[in-house]
VOKEKE-394367 format. One line per 5 residues: number of its first residue (from 1); their letters; for each residue x, y, z of N, C-alpha, C, O. Coordinates in steps of 0.2 Angstrom, whole numbers, plus 5000, padded with zeros to 4 digits. Atoms other than C-alpha are relative to their C-alpha. Layout:
// residues N
NUM) A) X:Y:Z:X:Y:Z:X:Y:Z:X:Y:Z | ... $
END
This chain:
// residues 79
1) MSGAQ) 5000:4993:5002:4831:4868:5124:5007:5003:5003:5010:5001:5008 | 4993:4997:4998:4847:4879:5126:4998:5006:5004:4993:5009:5002 | 5001:4994:4995:4848:4893:5139:5000:5007:4996:5005:5008:4992 | 5000:4993:5003:4844:4911:5135:5006:5004:5002:5008:5003:5008 | 4995:4995:4998:4857:4925:5135:4996:5006:5003:4991:5008:5000 $
6) FADGF) 5004:4995:4997:4851:4939:5146:5005:5007:4999:5011:5006:5000 | 4996:4993:5001:4856:4958:5144:5001:5003:5007:4996:5004:5011 | 4998:4998:4993:4865:4963:5160:4997:5007:5001:4998:5012:4997 | 5002:4993:4998:4857:4978:5169:4993:5002:4997:4990:5007:4999 | 5007:4998:5003:4840:4977:5160:4995:4995:5003:4990:4994:4999 $
11) EEALV) 5005:5005:4997:4831:4965:5172:4993:5003:5000:4988:4999:4999 | 5007:4997:4999:4816:4977:5174:4997:5001:4993:4991:5001:4993 | 5003:5000:5007:4813:4977:5155:4999:4993:4997:4997:4993:4991 | 5001:5007:5003:4813:4958:5153:4992:4999:5000:4989:4999:5005 | 5007:5002:5001:4796:4953:5146:4998:4993:5001:4993:4991:5004 $
16) GIGTA) 5001:5007:5000:4798:4935:5145:5005:4996:4996:5010:4999:4994 | 4995:5005:5004:4807:4920:5136:4996:4998:4994:4990:4995:4995 | 5003:5003:5006:4803:4916:5119:5003:4994:4998:5009:4992:5000 | 4996:5007:5002:4807:4899:5110:4999:5000:4992:4994:5001:4990 | 5000:5001:5007:4812:4897:5092:5004:4994:4998:5010:4994:5000 $
21) FDTDI) 4996:5005:5002:4818:4881:5085:5004:4997:5006:5010:4996:5005 | 4997:5003:4994:4821:4873:5102:5006:5005:5003:5010:5002:5007 | 4996:4995:4997:4831:4889:5107:4997:5005:5004:4992:5008:5002 | 5003:4995:4996:4826:4900:5122:5003:5006:4999:5010:5007:4998 | 4997:4994:5001:4828:4918:5119:4996:5005:5005:4990:5005:5005 $
26) AVYDF) 5002:4995:4995:4826:4932:5132:4997:5006:4995:4999:5008:4990 | 5004:4995:5003:4813:4945:5126:4999:5006:5004:4997:5006:5010 | 5000:4994:4996:4815:4963:5132:4996:5006:4996:4995:5006:4990 | 5004:4994:5003:4804:4979:5129:5005:5005:4999:5009:5008:5004 | 4995:4995:5002:4815:4991:5120:4999:5007:5003:5004:5010:5006 $
31) GRCVD) 5002:4994:4997:4806:5006:5127:5002:5000:5007:5005:5005:5010 | 4998:5001:4993:4809:5000:5145:5007:5000:5001:5010:5003:5006 | 4993:5000:5000:4827:4997:5141:5003:5008:5000:5007:5010:5003 | 4999:4993:5000:4828:5016:5136:4999:5003:5006:5003:5007:5008 | 5001:4997:4993:4820:5021:5152:5005:4998:5005:5007:5002:5009 $
36) VLVQR) 4994:5002:4995:4833:5011:5162:5006:5004:4999:5009:5007:5004 | 4994:4996:5002:4847:5020:5153:4999:5007:5002:5004:5011:5005 | 5002:4993:4998:4838:5037:5156:5001:5001:5008:5004:5005:5010 | 5000:4999:4993:4835:5034:5174:5006:4998:5004:5008:5001:5009 | 4994:5003:4996:4850:5023:5180:5006:5004:4998:5010:5005:5002 $
41) DGMDY) 4994:4997:5002:4863:5031:5169:5000:5008:4998:5005:5011:4997 | 5000:4993:5001:4857:5049:5167:5000:5002:4993:5002:5008:4991 | 4999:4999:5007:4857:5048:5148:4993:5004:4998:4988:5003:5001 | 5006:4997:5002:4844:5059:5139:4997:4995:4995:5001:4990:4993 | 5003:5005:5004:4832:5050:5128:5003:4998:4993:5004:4992:4992 $
46) EEAVE) 4997:5001:5007:4841:5052:5111:5007:4996:5001:5008:4991:4998 | 4994:5004:4999:4857:5046:5119:4999:4993:5002:5002:4988:5000 | 5002:5007:4998:4849:5031:5127:4998:4996:4994:4999:4990:4993 | 5002:5004:5006:4841:5026:5110:5006:4998:4996:5007:4993:4994 | 4994:5001:5004:4857:5028:5101:5005:4994:5003:5007:4990:5000 $
51) YMEYN) 4996:5006:4996:4866:5017:5115:4997:4994:4999:5000:4989:4997 | 5003:5006:5001:4853:5004:5113:5001:4997:4993:5003:4991:4992 | 4999:5002:5007:4854:5003:5094:5007:4998:4999:5008:4993:4995 | 4993:5001:5002:4873:5003:5093:5003:4994:5005:5006:4990:5002 | 4997:5004:4995:4878:4994:5109:4996:4993:5002:4999:4989:5004 $
56) VTGSF) 5004:5006:4998:4864:4982:5113:4997:4996:4994:4998:4991:4993 | 5003:5004:5006:4853:4978:5098:5004:4999:4995:5003:4994:4990 | 4995:5001:5005:4868:4979:5087:5005:4995:5002:5010:4994:4998 | 4995:5005:4998:4877:4966:5096:4997:4993:4999:4991:4991:5001 | 5002:5007:5001:4876:4947:5092:5004:4996:5005:5011:4996:5005 $
61) VGDNT) 4997:5004:4995:4880:4935:5106:4999:4993:5000:4999:4989:5004 | 5001:5007:5001:4876:4919:5098:4993:4998:4999:4989:5003:4998 | 5007:5002:5002:4861:4909:5094:4995:5002:5005:4989:5003:5003 | 5004:4998:4995:4853:4915:5110:5000:5007:5001:4998:5009:5007 | 5000:4993:4999:4855:4933:5107:4993:5003:5002:4988:5001:4999 $
66) PVFIR) 5006:4997:4998:4841:4943:5116:4996:5003:4994:4999:5006:4990 | 5005:4996:5005:4826:4951:5106:4998:5006:5004:4996:5005:5010 | 5002:4994:4997:4821:4968:5109:4994:5003:4996:4995:5004:4990 | 5006:4999:5004:4803:4972:5104:4998:5008:5001:4999:5011:5007 | 5004:4993:5000:4794:4989:5100:4993:4998:4999:4991:4994:4995 $
71) WSIEE) 5007:5002:4999:4776:4987:5104:4995:5002:4994:4990:5000:4993 | 5004:4998:5006:4769:4997:5089:5005:5003:4995:5010:5005:4996 | 4997:4997:5006:4774:5003:5072:5002:5008:5001:5007:5010:4999 | 4999:4993:4999:4772:5021:5078:5006:5001:5005:5010:5006:5004 | 4994:5000:4996:4785:5018:5092:5006:4999:4996:5011:5003:4997 $
76) YEQL) 4994:5001:5005:4797:5011:5079:5001:5006:4996:5007:5008:4995 | 4999:4995:5005:4794:5025:5067:5003:5007:5004:5006:5011:5001 | 4998:4994:4996:4798:5038:5081:5008:5000:5001:5011:5005:5002 | 4993:5000:4999:4816:5032:5083:5004:5002:4994:5010:5002:4995 $
END
């Protein structure tokens, strides 16, 4: 198995490690990542969501790029 890539600064939002095709992938809670940005960096909610979508989930760092989950379709639709 190959090593997972981790998202720096989002340790509190790490849910676990997933595996797909012998590749380890770090799995994060998107909402908790947003909370980290709000609390740690002083962003408002909308800024944090935009930052996540553009700078974090919009980045590809190779085969082990982390996955960011939203727990419900309602949460996804609110964004």
